[in-house]
SEROKOL-281424 format. One line per 8 residues: their letters; for each residue z, x, y of N, C-alpha, C. Coordinates in steps of 0.02 Angstrom, whole numbers, plus 50000, padded with zeros to 5 digits. Layout:
BEGIN
A = Z:X:Y:Z:X:Y:Z:X:Y; ...
//
This chain:
BEGIN
MVSDLAVS = 58312:50662:55155:58236:50696:55174:58234:50690:55226; 58194:50770:55279:58192:50760:55333:58122:50713:55355; 58139:50675:55408:58082:50639:55430:58038:50682:55504; 57970:50652:55517:57967:50694:55554:58003:50680:55628; 58043:50625:55656:58068:50576:55690:58133:50629:55716; 58162:50649:55644:58218:50687:55647:58202:50755:55671; 58152:50784:55638:58117:50862:55652:58110:50864:55719; 58080:50831:55766:58055:50829:55828:58102:50822:55884
NANPAKDD = 58148:50771:55862:58215:50758:55926:58280:50798:55907; 58296:50816:55845:58361:50819:55826:58381:50888:55794; 58326:50929:55782:58340:50999:55746:58294:51045:55805; 58351:51061:55845:58323:51127:55862:58296:51174:55848; 58245:51243:55848:58280:51302:55835:58322:51339:55836; 58361:51374:55771:58402:51418:55760:58409:51457:55735; 58452:51527:55762:58436:51569:55747:58499:51605:55696; 58508:51628:55663:58566:51691:55619:58596:51628:55572
AIQPFQVE = 58540:51588:55525:58584:51546:55497:58540:51537:55406; 58572:51529:55380:58552:51491:55312:58528:51416:55313; 58480:51402:55280:58470:51343:55274:58446:51323:55201; 58504:51281:55157:58466:51254:55102:58435:51187:55089; 58400:51195:55028:58342:51146:55047:58340:51109:54963; 58299:51079:54958:58276:51034:54884:58228:51031:54911; 58163:51014:54850:58108:50976:54866:58105:50944:54810; 58122:50897:54821:58159:50824:54752:58094:50801:54715
GLQLSGRL = 58024:50802:54739:57978:50781:54700:57939:50840:54661; 57966:50912:54652:57936:50968:54618:57979:50988:54583; 58055:50951:54584:58142:50970:54571:58129:51059:54571; 58135:51076:54652:58125:51151:54676:58197:51143:54725; 58245:51211:54711:58302:51227:54765:58292:51277:54799; 58324:51288:54851:58287:51342:54896:58314:51358:54956; 58320:51432:55001:58349:51436:55056:58297:51457:55101; 58300:51443:55161:58255:51467:55218:58311:51518:55280
VRLGDTVD = 58295:51561:55280:58349:51592:55302:58319:51622:55389; 58335:51639:55439:58320:51632:55493:58372:51693:55530; 58348:51748:55548:58378:51804:55580:58365:51810:55653; 58409:51817:55716:58392:51822:55757:58421:51889:55799; 58484:51884:55827:58534:51934:55861:58567:51990:55798; 58557:51938:55741:58597:51976:55710:58563:52038:55692; 58493:52035:55650:58454:52076:55642:58440:52137:55709; 58404:52093:55749:58394:52131:55817:58470:52200:55836
RVLAQHAY = 58526:52166:55828:58588:52207:55835:58586:52288:55790; 58580:52269:55743:58582:52304:55658:58526:52376:55707; 58448:52345:55707:58389:52393:55712:58391:52412:55786; 58402:52381:55833:58403:52403:55914:58454:52453:55929; 58519:52449:55877:58580:52494:55917:58547:52560:55874; 58523:52577:55828:58494:52635:55782:58437:52663:55817; 58394:52624:55860:58342:52652:55864:58295:52677:55811; 58288:52627:55772:58245:52673:55708:58179:52682:55721
PDAVSHLL = 58141:52686:55675:58047:52693:55691:58027:52624:55659; 57981:52606:55687:57972:52531:55661:57964:52514:55610; 57930:52581:55577:57934:52560:55496:57994:52567:55453; 58042:52612:55480:58132:52593:55426:58140:52520:55476; 58115:52512:55526:58158:52437:55533:58135:52384:55523; 58062:52377:55507:58044:52325:55444:58086:52331:55388; 58092:52390:55360:58121:52380:55270:58194:52378:55276; 58216:52387:55327:58285:52367:55330:58284:52272:55362
GELMALAA = 58261:52280:55395:58250:52202:55420:58230:52143:55342; 58199:52159:55310:58160:52121:55254:58239:52119:55217; 58270:52198:55203:58317:52199:55156:58372:52156:55168; 58404:52155:55250:58448:52108:55263:58420:52022:55256; 58364:52009:55277:58341:51952:55258:58337:51907:55167; 58335:52002:55138:58338:51953:55072:58409:51973:55040; 58439:51994:55073:58516:51991:55046:58544:51933:55076; 58531:51919:55136:58546:51835:55173:58532:51775:55112
ALGGGLKF = 58476:51778:55098:58429:51723:55052:58474:51733:54983; 58497:51763:54951:58531:51788:54881:58593:51781:54894; 58630:51823:54924:58697:51807:54949:58722:51705:54985; 58665:51678:54998:58680:51621:55010:58673:51576:54966; 58648:51594:54899:58651:51551:54848:58688:51566:54810; 58734:51621:54821:58811:51647:54754:58881:51599:54785; 58900:51569:54736:58970:51571:54739:59027:51620:54726; 59038:51661:54784:59105:51698:54782:59146:51715:54849
DGRMTAEV = 59190:51751:54847:59226:51762:54897:59246:51847:54910; 59202:51863:54944:59196:51945:54964:59138:51962:54998; 59112:52020:54962:59055:52069:54983:58986:52070:54955; 58933:52057:54959:58880:52085:54927:58845:52107:54966; 58835:52203:54922:58802:52241:54949:58744:52250:54925; 58672:52278:54963:58614:52255:54920:58582:52334:54949; 58578:52378:54917:58566:52443:54932:58496:52482:54896; 58460:52531:54936:58401:52545:54912:58405:52608:54912
RADGPVRL = 58410:52655:54841:58415:52730:54860:58342:52752:54839; 58321:52816:54861:58261:52833:54844:58256:52899:54864; 58192:52935:54859:58181:53001:54847:58110:53020:54890; 58102:52952:54944:58054:52965:54974:58068:52995:55061; 58043:52967:55092:58056:52985:55176:58115:52932:55199; 58104:52880:55160:58160:52839:55191:58212:52856:55134; 58271:52872:55124:58314:52893:55065:58356:52836:55056; 58373:52778:55097:58445:52734:55081:58437:52659:55116
LAVDYTSD = 58429:52621:55103:58459:52563:55149:58520:52535:55105; 58551:52500:55142:58613:52478:55154:58633:52418:55172; 58639:52351:55169:58653:52298:55195:58708:52262:55154; 58771:52224:55202:58833:52214:55172:58823:52110:55197; 58814:52086:55145:58825:52006:55175:58904:52007:55149; 58932:51955:55193:58987:51945:55163:59009:51865:55148; 59063:51842:55127:59055:51778:55099:59057:51710:55153; 59091:51735:55205:59083:51716:55265:59044:51712:55325
GRMRGYAG = 58976:51759:55282:58922:51767:55326:58912:51801:55389; 58967:51881:55396:58936:51926:55429:58881:51983:55382; 58868:52009:55425:58811:52050:55408:58789:52105:55428; 58789:52176:55418:58779:52234:55455:58731:52296:55398; 58696:52310:55419:58654:52377:55388:58653:52430:55425; 58618:52492:55366:58599:52546:55398:58566:52583:55355; 58499:52630:55391:58477:52662:55340:58470:52751:55366; 58447:52765:55301:58436:52834:55309:58394:52856:55290
FDRERVAA = 58355:52900:55340:58308:52927:55338:58252:52994:55375; 58202:53034:55359:58175:53089:55389:58138:53073:55428; 58135:53063:55499:58100:53054:55541:58041:53086:55564; 58025:53142:55525:57963:53168:55530:57934:53157:55477; 57952:53150:55400:57927:53118:55360:57891:53073:55353; 57934:53016:55400:57930:52944:55401:57848:52944:55458; 57850:52972:55497:57814:52980:55537:57752:52993:55504; 57751:53068:55461:57680:53082:55428:57636:53032:55400
EMDDPATR = 57695:52998:55358:57678:52951:55306:57638:52893:55349; 57645:52869:55403:57628:52815:55462:57553:52808:55482; 57528:52894:55476:57469:52930:55489:57440:52885:55431; 57445:52887:55382:57419:52853:55323:57403:52763:55324; 57349:52740:55341:57344:52654:55339:57374:52628:55270; 57366:52672:55216:57391:52614:55164:57478:52627:55160; 57484:52636:55202:57565:52631:55233:57590:52563:55248; 57550:52532:55262:57577:52475:55290:57567:52434:55238
LSPVPHLL = 57541:52431:55204:57510:52376:55155:57545:52393:55097; 57586:52462:55083:57602:52489:55028:57680:52516:55046; 57728:52491:55082:57784:52543:55113:57817:52558:55061; 57844:52536:54996:57871:52544:54982:57864:52622:54931; 57792:52639:54876:57755:52677:54873:57764:52758:54917; 57745:52738:54953:57739:52783:55016:57817:52809:55076; 57853:52759:55083:57907:52769:55116:57962:52771:55088; 57987:52742:55037:58023:52738:54976:58035:52783:54927
GKGLMALT = 57970:52798:54876:57953:52828:54834:57995:52800:54767; 58008:52830:54743:58048:52818:54668:58119:52809:54702; 58148:52770:54659:58220:52755:54659:58235:52661:54617; 58294:52679:54653:58312:52600:54621:58349:52557:54677; 58346:52490:54665:58369:52436:54711:58431:52413:54675; 58495:52401:54710:58553:52370:54683:58585:52322:54708; 58613:52281:54682:58626:52209:54709:58704:52221:54679; 58770:52223:54715:58839:52214:54706:58880:52172:54725
VDQGGDTE = 58915:52125:54692:58965:52069:54711:59046:52111:54710; 59073:52111:54758:59152:52134:54760:59173:52087:54792; 59217:52056:54764:59267:51990:54778:59334:52019:54773; 59346:52099:54770:59431:52123:54781:59468:52128:54740; 59507:52154:54746:59577:52149:54706:59547:52141:54631; 59578:52135:54586:59566:52145:54512:59508:52127:54457; 59467:52091:54511:59404:52055:54498:59345:52108:54464; 59322:52095:54426:59279:52165:54411:59211:52157:54441
LYQGIVEL = 59179:52224:54475:59124:52223:54496:59061:52198:54474; 59022:52134:54477:58950:52118:54468:58880:52164:54496; 58827:52186:54445:58788:52226:54491:58749:52218:54442; 58677:52219:54500:58604:52203:54444:58560:52294:54495; 58536:52300:54440:58501:52367:54474:58421:52377:54438; 58380:52373:54453:58310:52367:54432:58254:52428:54493; 58216:52455:54454:58202:52516:54503:58147:52482:54538; 58113:52547:54589:58073:52509:54628:58013:52510:54615
DGATLADC = 57985:52448:54602:57911:52454:54560:57872:52401:54585; 57825:52425:54641:57803:52370:54700:57770:52384:54745; 57730:52370:54763:57689:52398:54845:57750:52377:54895; 57770:52318:54912:57848:52283:54939:57912:52304:54931; 57952:52283:54945:58039:52280:54921:58012:52174:54899; 57972:52134:54951:57966:52060:54888:57956:52067:54836; 57906:52117:54820:57903:52133:54747:57933:52182:54719; 57994:52218:54712:58056:52229:54699:58100:52192:54685
AHRYFQQS = 58099:52135:54732:58155:52084:54711:58121:52030:54660; 58046:52023:54666:58021:51980:54601:58045:52009:54544; 58036:52103:54558:58051:52098:54452:58121:52100:54455; 58169:52106:54496:58232:52096:54491:58263:52028:54474; 58200:51987:54503:58236:51922:54489:58207:51912:54401; 58157:51933:54385:58128:51927:54315:58166:51972:54258; 58198:52009:54289:58238:52067:54227:58329:52021:54246; 58338:52014:54284:58423:52008:54305:58426:51907:54292
DQIDTALK = 58394:51892:54346:58431:51836:54346:58382:51777:54289; 58333:51779:54275:58293:51750:54230:58297:51671:54240; 58281:51663:54302:58256:51599:54304:58207:51615:54371; 58146:51587:54363:58101:51579:54390:58113:51570:54478; 58089:51608:54520:58109:51626:54582:58030:51644:54620; 58022:51624:54692:57971:51640:54729:58010:51682:54793; 57963:51735:54829:58007:51724:54873:57969:51753:54947; 57976:51758:55000:57943:51788:55058:57984:51794:55102
LAVERRGG = 57970:51860:55112:58003:51895:55198:57957:51936:55252; 57975:51924:55309:57948:51925:55364:57996:51953:55409; 57978:51996:55447:58003:52052:55502:57940:52070:55549; 57956:52046:55605:57927:52066:55675:57976:52078:55732; 57917:52113:55786:57968:52106:55849:57933:52067:55899; 57986:52015:55927:57944:51965:55971:58005:51969:56025; 57934:51972:56101:57970:51970:56156:58025:52038:56176; 58011:52085:56128:58053:52161:56121:58109:52149:56075
AWRAGAIT = 58114:52099:56050:58191:52084:56000:58151:52065:55919; 58183:52123:55889:58177:52095:55828:58213:52032:55777; 58145:52002:55750:58163:51940:55703:58145:51956:55642; 58181:51912:55600:58178:51933:55507:58161:51845:55486; 58137:51820:55426:58147:51778:55415:58146:51805:55331; 58138:51746:55273:58153:51731:55209:58148:51656:55207; 58110:51654:55142:58112:51592:55108:58117:51612:55023; 58161:51586:55011:58171:51583:54930:58177:51514:54885
MQRLAELG = 58132:51514:54825:58136:51462:54816:58151:51453:54734; 58183:51439:54705:58198:51427:54608:58184:51362:54591; 58182:51348:54525:58148:51316:54470:58225:51255:54449; 58246:51219:54460:58283:51175:54447:58282:51171:54384; 58351:51176:54356:58335:51188:54257:58359:51117:54241; 58302:51109:54208:58330:51040:54160:58324:51062:54086; 58408:51033:54073:58421:51062:53999:58398:51029:53957; 58403:51043:53881:58388:51002:53821:58464:50988:53796
PGDEPIAT = 58472:50968:53709:58528:50949:53686:58582:51039:53671; 58534:51081:53688:58557:51146:53667:58563:51191:53716; 58569:51138:53783:58578:51185:53861:58520:51240:53881; 58460:51226:53848:58414:51272:53856:58343:51228:53904; 58326:51290:53948:58269:51244:53992:58224:51228:53946; 58221:51144:53974:58142:51148:53943:58075:51128:53992; 58038:51176:53980:57964:51196:53989:57915:51130:53985; 57897:51115:54021:57820:51033:54005:57761:51067:54062
AEREDDWR = 57717:51025:54051:57640:51062:54095:57672:51038:54142; 57687:50983:54147:57706:50953:54225:57740:50984:54280; 57800:51014:54211:57856:51051:54260:57819:51112:54294; 57785:51153:54259:57754:51215:54263:57697:51206:54317; 57648:51108:54330:57627:51089:54367:57673:51115:54430; 57704:51073:54448:57752:51057:54479:57766:51138:54525; 57794:51189:54478:57832:51268:54496:57755:51299:54531; 57700:51280:54510:57639:51340:54527:57624:51282:54606
KGVALLGS = 57640:51216:54613:57625:51203:54682:57674:51236:54734; 57720:51238:54700:57774:51244:54737:57757:51343:54764; 57760:51353:54723:57734:51430:54747:57675:51423:54782; 57630:51400:54770:57580:51398:54811:57605:51370:54890; 57650:51327:54882:57646:51296:54968:57709:51344:54998; 57729:51375:54971:57794:51430:54999:57762:51486:55035; 57705:51508:54980:57639:51547:55008:57620:51548:55055; 57592:51501:55074:57577:51484:55140:57609:51469:55192
ATSDELTD = 57681:51473:55190:57716:51499:55268:57714:51572:55290; 57677:51599:55346:57660:51657:55373:57727:51679:55391; 57716:51746:55393:57750:51774:55443:57767:51753:55519; 57720:51740:55569:57749:51701:55616:57787:51632:55603; 57775:51612:55555:57815:51530:55564:57887:51561:55531; 57882:51616:55509:57955:51632:55464:58000:51659:55520; 57953:51697:55581:57995:51727:55630:57991:51694:55709; 57978:51658:55687:57957:51610:55763:58001:51587:55818
PQLSAHRL = 58030:51619:55827:58095:51563:55891:58111:51500:55900; 58067:51480:55923:58028:51391:55934:58022:51348:55882; 58008:51382:55804:58000:51330:55762:58066:51317:55724; 58094:51268:55731:58156:51236:55670:58141:51267:55608; 58199:51285:55581:58187:51291:55499:58198:51227:55485; 58211:51150:55493:58199:51075:55471:58122:51094:55474; 58078:51099:55537:58011:51088:55552:57979:51112:55513; 57997:51173:55511:57952:51212:55454:57964:51197:55378
LYRLFHED = 58024:51178:55368:58030:51154:55289:57984:51100:55289; 57988:51051:55340:57955:51010:55340:57865:50978:55327; 57841:51063:55362:57769:51071:55374:57744:51076:55286; 57791:51118:55246:57787:51159:55196:57791:51097:55135; 57836:51046:55141:57846:50999:55097:57867:50935:55092; 57812:50899:55154:57844:50840:55164:57818:50799:55112; 57755:50819:55106:57733:50773:55047:57776:50756:54979; 57817:50803:54956:57842:50815:54884:57917:50785:54897
GVRVYRTK = 57947:50758:54976:58019:50735:54991:58063:50801:54984; 58075:50832:55067:58120:50873:55062:58189:50866:55091; 58240:50891:55073:58304:50887:55081:58339:50918:55101; 58381:50940:55145:58397:50985:55183:58488:50985:55169; 58507:51023:55177:58606:51023:55163:58612:51065:55211; 58690:51051:55225:58725:51106:55285:58703:51175:55297; 58701:51182:55338:58663:51254:55357:58739:51306:55346; 58725:51369:55350:58777:51426:55337:58754:51471:55400
ELSFGCTC = 58807:51489:55454:58790:51511:55485:58804:51607:55477; 58774:51646:55501:58762:51699:55505:58775:51741:55559; 58815:51816:55575:58841:51843:55641:58827:51926:55609; 58824:51977:55638:58830:52030:55646:58903:52040:55637; 58934:52090:55597:58987:52115:55593:59007:52154:55526; 59053:52201:55581:59062:52257:55547:59135:52268:55532; 59156:52319:55444:59217:52311:55427:59260:52392:55445; 59220:52414:55484:59260:52469:55506:59319:52486:55550
SEKRALAV = 59375:52501:55557:59420:52510:55593:59466:52570:55604; 59498:52585:55632:59554:52637:55639:59592:52654:55554; 59605:52590:55557:59657:52591:55460:59595:52630:55420; 59537:52610:55415:59491:52635:55368:59470:52679:55393; 59479:52709:55443:59436:52762:55444:59495:52814:55422; 59560:52816:55462:59621:52851:55430:59631:52878:55357; 59620:52811:55311:59619:52806:55239:59530:52851:55224; 59501:52867:55246:59431:52908:55230:59460:52995:55231
LRRIPATE = 59506:53004:55286:59521:53062:55317:59582:53068:55260; 59615:53021:55251:59688:53051:55221:59651:53089:55145; 59588:53059:55120:59580:53081:55049:59539:53137:55042; 59531:53182:55119:59509:53253:55126:59549:53293:55127; 59560:53337:55085:59613:53385:55063:59619:53423:55161; 59666:53448:55171:59696:53476:55230:59659:53560:55235; 59654:53569:55194:59595:53661:55207:59528:53613:55235; 59509:53580:55222:59429:53561:55239:59425:53518:55287
LEHLVVDG = 59497:53483:55311:59495:53438:55383:59491:53497:55431; 59520:53542:55407:59526:53602:55478:59464:53622:55511; 59399:53614:55446:59351:53625:55472:59303:53576:55517; 59336:53503:55521:59303:53450:55552:59343:53453:55627; 59384:53498:55633:59424:53481:55702:59383:53526:55761; 59352:53468:55810:59318:53516:55860:59349:53504:55925; 59369:53544:55966:59390:53523:56047:59465:53502:56009; 59495:53505:55967:59580:53476:55969:59548:53411:55919
IVEVVCQF = 59517:53365:55918:59498:53316:55898:59455:53305:55827; 59474:53248:55789:59431:53221:55728:59388:53180:55745; 59327:53164:55758:59280:53120:55787:59245:53084:55702; 59255:53018:55720:59226:52988:55664:59187:52926:55683; 59117:52919:55662:59071:52877:55682:59023:52835:55630; 59039:52765:55628:59029:52712:55583:58936:52721:55598; 58915:52720:55524:58840:52723:55506:58796:52652:55516; 58839:52604:55512:58831:52549:55534:58817:52525:55594
CNRRQVFT = 58892:52537:55641:58884:52507:55711:58872:52551:55755; 58893:52623:55734:58884:52676:55798:58956:52697:55823; 58997:52653:55803:59071:52651:55848:59081:52713:55820; 59119:52730:55889:59151:52814:55876:59232:52795:55893; 59252:52844:55856:59339:52854:55844:59348:52901:55843; 59414:52912:55879:59431:52987:55871:59507:53005:55845; 59522:53067:55834:59577:53059:55810:59612:53139:55805; 59665:53140:55837:59693:53217:55823:59721:53246:55762
PAEIAATH = 59731:53321:55768:59756:53329:55687:59838:53306:55671; 59881:53287:55749:59921:53274:55734:59950:53173:55689; 59894:53155:55702:59881:53057:55685:59855:53087:55616; 59820:53120:55602:59804:53134:55531:59828:53170:55489; 59892:53210:55504:59941:53232:55477:59983:53184:55461; 60006:53135:55515:60056:53091:55512:60035:53041:55438; 59957:53033:55456:59940:52989:55389:59943:53023:55329; 59944:53081:55351:59944:53123:55240:60019:53114:55222
EGGTA = 60073:53115:55286:60137:53109:55259:60163:53038:55243; 60103:52993:55248:60133:52931:55227:60137:52874:55295; 60153:52904:55358:60156:52879:55416:60103:52822:55435; 60103:52816:55503:60057:52757:55535:60042:52813:55591; 59981:52806:55611:59957:52835:55671:59952:52790:55738
//
């Protein structure tokens, strides 16, 4: 259990990490996510409108909160595709803690929607519209992809995530997301909590009045966490968890570090170009080169027709 002394002296605030925890008195487990440089790098390098940055930052925090609770070796992708001014949000989270994100949007339509005060309270219907949120786990090789899909139904991404939990996870889950710009830099946070399963003789979860009361209390305590607390660079994860759950005993486990990481490379870019028919490639050549720009990190790579031709022939550039 985290003591007040340990919190004040031994656990400074730390960014870009997932802090797993367990509320022992309420039989609940969860994860607290704090994103600093990782989310700021993704959002700042594209100069997204603030409304788009908030949505993408929330999806990054959500992906870290979900990915941190999965046992897998590979990549989890959280993706939103919709018919509104923001048509695409995509976040990759790898099992070693690397993250990247990208948004596709119509800048004029986003600006027009922001003239409506209701957009700030209900960004999903106004900025995303109708669409789907998908979570995909890819462990590579011959392993089968796991994918969960849910319609965008709710005012916020957190609402849509709760619907996903109800539909796919079948485990009581509560979630809170926050994205703010503090001191000129973007920050994001998330806290998610699940009921620990108590199983009966047939491995079915046991529901009792006492456990229901514990769950409601835990949800109320989690809901009391403010956006300022989730994104405050001076407030450590331990101190925030102690503040929320100390009366019921909160135990923390080893943190998992997060960082920005893009998987783009010369090899991957050439592999994409190799799949394009030679007649179509001719139209991509400008001033003697083909330019490839990574949507996630804005990295610019250039190739000559000779390099691409060598790849087509099975050689290396």
